[in-house]
N, C-alpha and C positions, 0 to 999 in steps of 0.2 A: 678847659673838660674836653675831652676828647670829645669829635660827631664820630658820626656813624662813616662819611666819607676817609674818616683816619684810621678807624680802625677795620674797613672790607679787604683791603691788598691782606691782611695777616691773616684774618676768620678766611677767606678762597684760600691761602697758602696754607689753612691749616689743613681745613674740609678736606683740598686736593692732598696731603699730603698721605693724613689718614685711611682719607677710600684707594689710593694708590696700593696704599702697604697693606690692607684687607683685601682687595681681591688680589694683589699678588700672591698675599700668603694664601688666599683659596685655592689660585690658581696650582701651589704647590701640594697642595692637601691633598685635592681633589683629583688630578687627570693623572693617570696610568700610565699614557704616554710621556716619556720624558723629551721628545721633544716637541711635540703640544704645549706641554708644562714650560720650558723654556721660550718657545714662542709669545707664547703669550705674557709672561713677565716681563720678556722684553719690549712687547707692545705697550702692555702697561706704564712701564717706566720711560720710554720714549716717548709717548705721544702723552702732552699734556694736559687734563679733565677729559679729553674723549677718549683715552685709554681706558682707566678704569669703567666708565662709560658703559662702551663697546662689548667689554669684557661681559659689566652686569647683562647686557641686553644679547648679547647670541653665545656670550662664551662658557656659562653655566648651564651645565643638563640637565632640569629641572625636571626632566622625561622620568626618569626609573622613582624618582622621590616621590613626583606626583601621581603615578599610579598606585605606586604602595599606599601612599594615603588615602586614594581614594578606594583604593581594598579594603584595607581596614576601617574608613565608615562607612562603608554600603553595602558589607559583604553580608552581613545578617550572618545564622549560627554556620557553627562551621562543618563543611562537607565530610562524610565520613574516606577515610585515604584508602588506596589500595594497599593491599601488603606488597613489600619488595620480595620480588624471586629473583635466582639466579640467571645466570642468562641462558640462552635457550642452549638443550644439548646438542651435539656434534651430529650431522647426519652424513650420509654419503657422500650430500651433493653440497655439502659446507666445510670451508677449508678455516682450519685450525686456528689463523692469523683472523680472521674474521670473529673468533667467538671471544681473543680481545673488544674489538670495537661493541662488541657483546657488553661485556663487563665493564668495562667505561660508560656505554647509554645507563649502564643500572643504577652507576654513580651517580649521574646526572641527574635522573628523575624516576622515585618510585615506582614508574607503573610498569608494570609486571609486563613481560613476554608472553604474548600467550600462540600458542600449537593450536591445528586445527580450523585454518579461516580459510577463503575465496577470498579473494578480489578479479570482480571481471571490470573489462577497461571498456570504458562508453567514449566514442566518438561524436564530440559536439552536441548540441543539443539537441541533433537529431535524434540521437539516440537516449542521451542523457536524460529529456525532458520524460518521454513517453517512459523508460523507464522509473522516475519519481515520480510522475501521477498514476500511474499503476501500484507503485509500494503505499502510497495516499488512500488511496482508492479502497484499498486492499485491508488497512490499517483499523482496528477493531478499539485501542483500547486508547492508544497515544501517539503523538504524533511531534517531531520537536523539528525547528527548521532556523539554521541560523545559516545566514547571508550578508555578504557586504553591499554587494547591490542588487536589488527587488525592484524590478524595471518596471512602468506603465506603459507595456506594452505588449505584444500581440504574446512573446511568451511570458511576461509576468502575468498576464489574464488565463494564460492556461496551467499554472498552476496555482492562482488566484484559486479559478473556479472551484480546482480539485480540494483545496482547503476548504474552501464552505462547503463543499460538500460534506465534509469530515467533520465540521461543526454543525451541519445538519444534523447529522444522525449521531450525535452525543459521543462523538470523540474527544478528548482532552488535549487539545493544539494548543502547543506555542509558538511563535515566531519571535525571531531577532533579529532583526534588521541593524546594520551600522544605523548612524546616526548620520553621518556625512553619507552614505552611501545611498541612503532614501532619499535623497536631492539628484539623484544622478538623472532621473529623469525628470521633465516638466510634463504636466502635473505629477506630483509625488503619489506613489502607488497606494500611505498612510491613507488618507481619507477611504480609499473601497474598505481595506484590513477594517475602518472601524466602522463604515458602512454593512456589512455584512457581518459583523459580530467579530471576528477574529481576534481572538489573543494573540496580544502583539505588544513588542516593545521595544526601543528605537537605544544601542549604544549609548553612551555618551553624548546624549543628546539635550541640543537647549537653544533657545533664542537667542541667549544673550554673549555677546563673543567672549565676555569674558570669564564665560562657565566651560566652552567648548572649546577644548585645542581642535581645533578644525585639520590639522595635519598632523597631527601625533596621536598615539593609544589608539587607534583605529581598531575596531574589531571586525579581521580580515579572516575568519576562518568559514569554510564552507560544509554544514553537515545538513544533513537528514537523516535522523532515526525514527523509524516508525515500531509500536509497540515495543519500543525498546529493544528488537532483536534483527529488523535489518536497515543497515546503514547504506549513507551513503557521504563521499567527501571526495574533496580534489582540489582543482584551480577555478572552478566555472560560475562562471554569478548567473545570474536570471537576467537576461536578455537576449533581445531576438538578433543580433549578429551573430548568437552562436548556432542559429538553425541555418545552414551553409547551405543547405540544399533547396531552400527556400530564396536564396540569392539575395538576402539581403541590402542594404545600401553600403553599410560598412562589415563586410563578415566577419566572423572571427574563429580560428582554431582553437579548440581547448577539448583536453579531454576530462575526464571525471571516473569513479570508481563505485562499482557497487561492492559491500563488503556485508560478509556474514561470518560469521562465526562471533565467540567470546568478547574478540577485539572489538565489538559494536558495542558492548559495556562502556571503554574507554572513549570513544565518540561521546556515546551517553553524557560521559560523566563530565565531558568537557563542557560539553552544553548548560547542561544543569548547573555548574560552577557559575557560567557567564550570566545565564538567568536570574539566578540570586543577588550575582551582584547587580545587575542591572533594577531588578522588582522587590528584592528579598523574597519573595515567593521560592523556597524549598521544596522540588521538586523529587518524591521519594515513593520507595512503595516499587510492586511487580510489577503495576502500571506502566513504569519506566526504566525499574533494574530487575525484568525477569533472570532467573536462571539460566544461561547457555550453556551449553555444553559442548564440547570442541567437535567441528564433525568429521565425520570418518569416509567421508567421500574420496574417490579416488582423486579429484580435483581440490581435495582440501589439504593441500599441502606446504600453506605458508605459514611461518612464524612469525608474527606482528605487532606490533605495540604504537600507540597517537603516541607523540610527541606536540603537546602545546606549548606554546611558547610567546613572549611577552616581556617588555619593560618591566616590570613589578617585580621580577624576577634577575636574580644576580648574577650568573649564568644563565643563559639563554640554549634549552638543550638542541633545539635544533639546528643551531650554527657550529657550537663546538661535537654536536653528533658529525655535521659535515667536517670538521677539520679531524675526529675521529678516524673518518672514513676512508680521505684523502689518504690520510698517514697509513691508515692499513693495505689500500690499495697496488696491487703488485701487477696487475695484468692490464687495464682499462679504466677509465673513468669516462663517463660518457653523460653530460651534462644540457637537457633544454631547457629553457629558461626565455621567459620574454625578457626582462630589466636584470640586467649582468653589470653591479656595480661593485665588486667584492671588495670587504674591506684589506689592507696590508697584509695581514696574519695568511688570510684566505689566498688573497693571489699570490702569498711565497709560497704557501703548501702546496697550490697547485703546479705550480711551477716545478717548486723540486721534484712532483711528482714525475713529472716531466724529463726533467734532467739522468733522471734515476733508471727512464725505462719503459713509466707507462704507458702507454695509449690514451692519451686524453681528446676529445670532442668537447668543443660548447657549439652549441648549434642556439642560435639566434637570429631573431627575427631582422629582412631583409627592413621592411619597412614599420614603424616603428610605431604607437598611437601616441609616446609621447619623444618626438625627437631629440629631446634635448636631455633624455637619458640615453639616447645612445651615441647625442656628441660629448656625453661624460665620457662615458666606457670605451671610448675609441684608443686615447693615451693608450691604458691600459691592455687594450689588448694585443697592440704592436709588442709590450713587454714579456706577454704568453705564448705569444707566437713565436719571438724568441729566445725563450726555453725550449722551444719543443711544442707547445700544446697547439692541435690544430682545431681552426675556428672560423665556423660555417655562418650562413646567413641564408636562410631560407625564400623561396620566391614567393612569391600570390600574396594571399591575405596576410594582415596581421597574425600572428602566432600568441597565442595566451597560454598556449604548453607547459605544463613543468614538469619536470623526470629527472630522475638518474639513476646510475645502475653503477656497482662498482665492481668488478671482474665476475660478471653477470652470473652472480647471488645474491647480492646486497641491491635493493632498492628502497628510494624515496620519493613519494609523490606527497602533494597535499598545495597548501594555499600560497605559501613563500615564497619570494623569490630572490632572487641573490645580489642582496641589499640591502642597506642600514635599513631602512624603513620595516621591510619583514623583519631580519634579524635582530632589530635594536628597538624598533618605536611600535611598531603594532603587534595584536594580537593573531597568531599565527596556529593553524594544528596540519601537521603534517603525519603520513604512516611511515612507518620503516617497515619495511619486508625484509624477510630472509625466505628465499627459493630459488632454485635456478628457473622453473621453467616459469614462472612470474617475472622473472628478468630478462630472459629469453623475451618473452612476451615485449617487454619493454623496447629491448634494444631492436628488434624488428621493424617500429616503430620508428627510433630513431633511424635506423639504416634507411629506411623509406625517406625520411627528413633530408639526409646527407644524399640520398643519389639526386635529388631536385635542387641543391645547395648549394649555392657558388662559395667556393675557398678565398677566407679572407687573407691576404698573403701581405707579411710587414712593407714591403714594396711600396703594397697600393697606400696605406697608411704614411708611411714615410713617405712620398709624396703629393701629398695633401697641399692644398695651396699655402700660402703662412698665412692669410684673414682668418684660414679654416679651421689651422694648427691651435693660433690663438684664442679662435673663437671658444674651441673642444675643453684647450688647457683652462680657460678661464671658466668653464661650465663644470667643471670638472673639480676643482675649488667646491664644488656645494652636493660632489658626488655623497658622501655620509644623510643627507636630508632629501636627497629624490626618492 
């Protein structure tokens, strides 16, 4: 009679063989990058027992599947979809090649391009928070606020007090805070919202670690819409570090944008979608979605649309729009971002643009609040510089600014960074804009940053000490998840 000691080696070998074949087959069927598939298959086959286990833990992309499952389970009733429209009509200041970008964009996302908008640039929290609070205080029917970070500090209480006043006068207030971002300050602002009776919710929040994806699928969008008509968006959180004129301990340079015109309805629609997903409540009717006509003032020259992106989408419209803009560029590409870890495709298209004569400027902060992101980015900067891109590091406080212009006509602003977390793992919102006057305004900001920045040279990167090079190369291996 066989004992367990007799059969366990054969059983272990059978389990190992089955698990190895299953993991290798999964890698071959699901990895779109041939090199990634080949690498994982080799690792699984050549590392007994541990190979397939490590693949199951770290190699299986569960983000998109989990995001879709969550959306399907918790979305509730479907929200009305916008009608598709063609690309913006060609105007005097718009080049025909960029109409191709608009056609691409329309295929990526059905949100229509809206004419007759204004987008005002607000510098730091010193201009942004007073403008937001004025809009909150003027609201008569509804307020929708979505933010990643809402700190329990001076800036947070300025906004909190305004929301409290709006709630007291009967305005329908909805506040959506990311489940991770709500804990960036100690104590959290959440008890204060609760105490004041402000209607709030936390996006994908749970105290149970197995129910809360701490690093992935975060709601990174920044939206404020008052009465369904007056909008704000960009990359700025609610934190006193943004009140630069008051000399905070850790100042943050950033820009936000006040939006007027029909595109505000798209900001509201994005908020309503996430609010319904989180709470089950459907926001509808004229309080949230009044009819907004195109503005006719002299400065209402921007054709725009909102670009929401997230891991539940098969094709991320923000990333693909960036690729389209880089491809269509003929004269200049200008990028300002705090975190620059483009994937191989984005980096390749940037390099190709520079090599065919487009002037590519990439402006990054010299002092990053996440040093390891800067370490991971450095090796890739050398390759981009070698291809002809110009890289600049700003001096002074940390730059959280996110701006992009192409050929002085097309612009993109919003919450997304140039990294895998924004373009693959988180829910983001950018604003795509056509209009030379607005692009000129952003380019003047970029010019001022470059004027006070230091150029990064290829030799500077190549001459780093060997331990530093090894550190940066090791951290770069984790760049898809930073």
